[in-house]
C-alpha positions as CSV (number, residue, x, y, z in Angstrom):
1,M,73.5,124.8,97.3
2,T,73.6,121.0,97.6
3,Q,76.1,119.0,95.6
4,P,74.6,116.6,93.0
5,L,74.9,112.9,93.8
6,F,76.4,110.6,91.2
7,Y,75.6,106.9,91.0
8,V,78.4,104.5,90.5
9,S,77.5,100.9,89.8
10,P,78.9,98.2,92.2
11,E,80.8,96.7,89.2
12,Q,82.5,100.0,88.5
13,Q,83.4,100.5,92.2
14,I,85.0,97.0,92.3
15,K,86.9,97.7,89.1
16,D,88.2,101.1,90.3
17,R,89.3,99.7,93.6
18,A,91.1,96.8,91.9
19,E,92.9,99.2,89.5
20,F,93.9,101.4,92.5
21,A,95.4,98.5,94.4
22,R,97.2,97.0,91.4
23,A,98.8,100.4,90.6
24,G,100.1,100.7,94.1
25,I,101.6,97.2,94.1
26,A,103.2,97.6,90.7
27,R,105.2,100.6,91.8
28,G,107.4,98.5,94.1
29,R,110.2,96.0,93.2
30,S,109.4,92.3,92.7
31,A,109.7,89.6,95.3
32,L,110.0,85.9,94.5
33,V,109.2,82.8,96.5
34,L,110.5,79.5,95.1
35,R,111.1,75.9,96.0
36,Y,114.6,74.4,95.9
37,A,116.0,71.0,96.7
38,D,116.2,71.6,100.5
39,G,113.3,73.9,101.1
40,I,111.9,77.3,100.1
41,V,113.8,80.5,99.3
42,F,112.6,84.1,99.5
43,V,114.3,86.7,97.3
44,A,113.4,90.4,97.2
45,E,115.1,93.5,96.0
46,N,115.3,95.7,99.2
47,R,117.9,98.2,100.0
48,S,116.6,98.9,103.5
49,Q,118.4,97.1,106.4
50,T,115.4,97.5,108.8
51,L,112.2,97.4,106.7
52,H,111.9,93.8,105.7
53,K,109.7,92.4,102.9
54,V,110.5,88.8,104.1
55,A,109.8,87.5,107.6
56,E,109.3,84.5,109.8
57,I,105.8,83.7,111.0
58,Y,106.2,80.4,112.8
59,D,108.5,77.4,113.0
60,R,108.1,76.2,109.4
61,I,106.3,79.2,108.0
62,G,107.6,82.3,106.2
63,F,106.0,85.4,104.8
64,A,106.9,87.7,101.9
65,A,105.0,90.8,100.6
66,V,105.2,93.7,98.3
67,G,103.3,97.0,98.2
68,R,102.6,99.5,100.9
69,Y,104.9,98.7,103.8
70,N,102.8,99.8,106.8
71,E,99.9,97.7,105.5
72,F,101.7,94.4,104.9
73,D,103.7,94.9,108.1
74,N,100.4,95.1,110.0
75,L,99.3,91.8,108.3
76,R,102.7,90.2,109.3
77,I,102.2,91.1,113.0
78,A,98.6,89.9,113.0
79,G,99.8,86.6,111.4
80,I,102.4,86.1,114.1
81,R,99.9,86.8,116.9
82,H,97.3,84.5,115.3
83,A,99.9,81.7,114.9
84,D,101.2,82.1,118.5
85,V,97.7,82.0,120.0
86,R,96.6,78.9,118.0
87,G,99.9,77.1,118.8
88,Y,99.6,77.8,122.5
89,T,95.9,77.0,122.7
90,Y,96.0,73.8,120.8
91,D,99.2,72.4,119.4
92,R,102.1,73.8,117.4
93,R,101.3,71.3,114.6
94,D,97.9,73.0,114.2
95,V,99.6,76.1,112.9
96,T,99.9,75.6,109.1
97,G,100.5,77.7,106.1
98,R,97.0,76.9,104.8
99,M,95.4,78.1,108.1
100,L,97.3,81.4,107.9
101,A,96.5,81.9,104.2
102,N,92.8,81.4,104.9
103,A,93.0,84.0,107.8
104,Y,94.8,86.5,105.6
105,A,92.3,85.9,102.8
106,Q,89.4,86.7,105.1
107,V,91.0,90.0,106.3
108,L,91.9,91.2,102.8
109,G,88.6,90.2,101.3
110,T,86.7,92.1,104.0
111,I,88.8,95.2,103.6
112,F,88.5,95.1,99.8
113,S,84.7,94.7,99.9
114,T,84.2,97.6,102.4
115,V,83.5,100.6,100.2
116,T,84.2,103.1,103.0
117,E,87.7,101.7,103.5
118,K,90.7,102.0,101.2
119,P,91.7,98.7,99.7
120,Y,95.1,97.4,100.9
121,E,97.9,97.9,98.3
122,V,99.6,94.6,99.1
123,E,100.3,91.2,97.6
124,L,101.7,88.5,99.8
125,A,102.9,84.9,100.0
126,V,102.7,82.4,102.8
127,A,105.1,79.5,102.5
128,E,105.5,76.4,104.7
129,V,108.3,73.9,104.3
130,G,107.5,70.3,104.8
131,A,109.5,67.2,106.0
132,T,109.8,66.3,102.3
133,A,109.6,68.4,99.1
134,A,106.2,67.0,98.3
135,Q,104.8,68.6,101.4
136,D,106.1,72.1,100.7
137,Q,103.3,74.7,100.3
138,I,103.3,78.2,98.8
139,Y,100.1,80.3,98.9
140,R,99.9,83.6,97.0
141,L,97.3,86.2,98.2
142,T,96.2,89.2,96.3
143,F,94.7,92.5,97.5
144,D,91.1,91.2,97.2
145,G,91.6,88.1,99.3
146,S,92.0,85.7,96.4
147,V,94.2,82.7,97.2
148,A,96.3,80.7,94.7
149,D,98.2,77.5,95.6
150,E,101.5,77.7,93.8
151,T,103.3,74.4,93.1
152,E,106.8,75.7,92.3
153,F,107.2,79.5,92.7
154,C,105.4,82.8,92.7
155,V,106.4,86.4,91.7
156,M,104.8,89.5,93.2
157,G,104.9,93.2,92.5
158,G,106.9,95.2,89.9
159,S,107.1,93.6,86.5
160,A,105.7,90.3,87.7
161,E,104.9,88.9,84.3
162,A,108.3,89.6,82.8
163,V,110.1,88.2,85.9
164,T,107.9,85.1,85.9
165,A,108.7,84.5,82.2
166,A,112.4,84.9,82.8
167,L,112.4,82.5,85.8
168,R,110.3,79.9,84.1
169,E,112.9,79.3,81.3
170,N,115.4,77.4,83.4
171,Y,113.7,76.8,86.8
172,D,113.7,73.4,88.4
173,P,112.6,72.7,92.0
174,A,115.4,70.2,92.3
175,H,118.0,72.9,92.0
176,R,120.4,73.5,94.9
177,L,120.2,76.8,96.8
178,G,123.0,78.5,94.8
179,R,121.5,77.7,91.5
180,A,118.0,78.7,92.6
181,L,119.4,82.1,93.9
182,S,121.3,82.7,90.7
183,L,118.1,82.1,88.6
184,A,116.1,84.4,90.9
185,I,118.6,87.2,90.6
186,E,118.8,86.9,86.8
187,A,115.0,87.0,86.7
188,L,114.9,90.1,88.8
189,S,116.9,91.9,86.1
190,A,113.6,92.0,84.1
191,D,112.3,94.4,86.8
192,N,115.5,96.5,86.7
193,D,116.1,97.5,83.1
194,G,118.0,94.4,82.4
195,Q,120.5,95.0,85.3
196,S,120.7,92.3,87.9
197,P,120.5,93.8,91.4
198,A,123.7,93.9,93.6
199,V,124.0,91.3,96.4
200,E,123.9,94.2,98.9
201,A,120.5,95.2,97.6
202,L,118.9,91.8,98.1
203,E,116.9,90.5,101.0
204,V,117.1,86.7,101.1
205,A,115.8,84.1,103.5
206,V,115.2,80.4,103.4
207,L,113.0,77.8,105.0
208,D,115.6,75.0,105.3
209,R,114.2,71.6,106.0
210,T,117.7,70.2,106.7
211,R,118.1,72.5,109.7
212,R,117.9,70.5,112.9
213,L,116.3,73.3,114.9
214,P,112.4,73.4,115.1
215,R,112.6,76.9,113.5
216,K,113.5,76.4,109.9
217,F,113.7,80.1,108.9
218,R,117.1,81.8,108.6
219,R,118.2,85.0,106.8
220,L,121.2,85.2,104.5
221,T,123.6,88.0,104.8
222,A,125.4,89.5,101.8
223,D,128.4,87.2,102.6
224,G,126.0,84.2,102.9
225,I,124.4,85.0,99.5
226,T,127.8,85.3,97.9
227,E,128.9,82.0,99.4
228,A,125.8,80.2,98.2
229,L,126.2,81.6,94.7
230,A,129.8,80.5,94.6
231,T,129.0,76.9,95.7
232,P,129.6,74.6,92.6
233,V,126.7,72.6,91.3
234,K,127.2,68.9,92.1
235,K,126.7,66.7,89.1
236,P,125.1,63.3,89.6
237,R,127.5,60.4,89.5
238,A,127.3,58.2,86.5
239,R,126.1,54.7,87.2
240,A,128.6,51.9,86.9
241,K,128.1,49.6,84.0
242,A,127.1,46.0,85.0
């Protein structure tokens, strides 16, 4: 006996696939990408020492993602290869955050629209640090290939809305690294039942424009995070009266 065939409208298929992807992404912990005075910082709650949510893509470009690890790690590797080939074939200056964001958007959009393939349960950010703060770029990409150009920060995964609201209260892109890290950790408590994650449970990296090396990406160890948080905030000097 043949099984009956059921018709599902294209609109319902898209809705079901989107709900499936969102549910998978929301099960993980949040990750943040935010600008600070000297560059861009990536902060994610991640207890693993080997499975990274944050990575370097190219000289001035970093990557952060949440969701299913094997899927976003495949995207990370593909991004590195794409950047290396373009930089070698043309010029290293031709490798930009916008170029990589467009490439990721095409891949994610194609996978999401292919009904015979499972949509990727990932959300990712591509960030590029510029020579000046005005040239910094942060692009947020969702599972369906949509791209958003974020001017200050973006939050992905977990309780993203609650973390975003908590971060927005006191955030300023002119903050130094220690203050930006402190605000990010406080905001992550909204995704952890009000408890701020321990330093050992954090994965932190920066794109530091003040670094003299061509590669601006560096990871912060637990000791480095603690040192940055302990650095006192410098207050601006008062102007002398004429």
